C-alpha angles and dihedrals in degrees: 000000000000127000115250111256111263120229116253113257114268117241115247123241110303116232114203116222112255113262123225119258106255109226128198115203123204117200120016106198119125096310098038091047089054091051094050088052090047097052096042093050113022110020117092121221098013142085136182112253108167133026135190134180132160087243103061093193089060090050092049094051093048090044090059091064092051111069119226092012126129137201128239130186101233142033090238091060088054095050094049098040115128089221097054117086094171139017131224113195120203099152123121115298100248088068097049099089095056095041095049090047089051090052091049090049090049088050094237121135114245136203107202122192110229138308103056087201138340098258136017095257092059092044093051088053088062089047091054097043090054093045091053091060091060090228138086117248106149128088122173124216105241094137095183088083085071098047112115094234093048090050094050093046089051090049093053091050096050090046091057096242095129097040120215114359109245104162136015113195118188132185121196116182131174128185091229143338129233124259113286096027108153139175092272091055089049086064102039097038104030112020091043088079094058092043086059090049089061089057091046102045101030104028094209136101127269108235098185143011135193129194120215118188114211128200104296126240117245083233093069121092118249111288097018117120099216118194101033128179122208119196117202130185122196130210093266094047101260111151120222124196124192119190110197119192110163106169102051093136083216109088141273120306131166118183129178128192124185116196113198136176089259103040144312136257133194131199133185100053091118094195092170122199121007117208131192120193139160089262093052139276140290138188130185145136134184130273110220120223096233142012103267099071091043094052103029095113091048091052089050093050091046096054092043091051090049093051092048092048091049089048091051095045098246090101094196121071124227110273094012117139108258132208086264090054087052092052092049089051092050090049092051096044087052090055090043088052091052090047090061089078099025129096106236131347127341121217119239115228117206129188117225116275114246113248 
């Protein structure tokens, strides 16, 4: 008697390998090209699939560095492409509002370099459009939130190590500025980062801002107030100082000190290696000439966190700047711009946050 044939073993459930997030990049000048290189070489779980730039020759050149990517003529083609899961916007700021709104309408997560829009009204349009979808789609590219020092200071504050925040002192220094850089750009291109730092560290609104022009350096172009000091006050009474000095001829430095009721902490000194020897000791590091070497790790961490959030469906990474943060930044910048020609502090007006 022969045994009955046995049924072959049934295969277990099959798990498809995860697919890379396909990213469309709009604008591949200096910043956009850096992001393409970052995604192609150092970001896990993502690849660049579609690229556009108003100079097609530039787009073609950058596309050649991103295997499998293709070039299209318009931002709209990037956003609506079937082979784009998420959109990274690094185009000039005046185009951001329309491009972010188009990404929201297409249901695609977007990481947009600052600014979100050129004025508070346009930025609030983005906030409202996103809110109406019932989902989060917009991340704003304030990379300092992903800097190691920034993160450590935020952790110390949240843990209560510093007590109640009393003062936030910021310093922002550049070696030089491009031609045409003026006082308004000092606010919108430089101070905007410290304005976002207020939202990041203190999580409360700025109610007023005052601009104080210092004696200008001979290195500054005619008409630029450099250095410049901005004085902010938050809803709880915390005072924030922002020293801007953008023609130092020395290098790029960002420092942040938080003074609390239980202590203070400073990040950004970047002292580098400390050595102790019989003949004595030494310490020292290097000061980069621009922001990209200083914050390359923060940019890498920001994009990786965004890709991870897109992959898990949350779309916006923890601690990332949001559309609301972009709106707040635009409103505070507008008040700071008005304070350039005002005597005393200028109030900041914010619309109600949608709930």
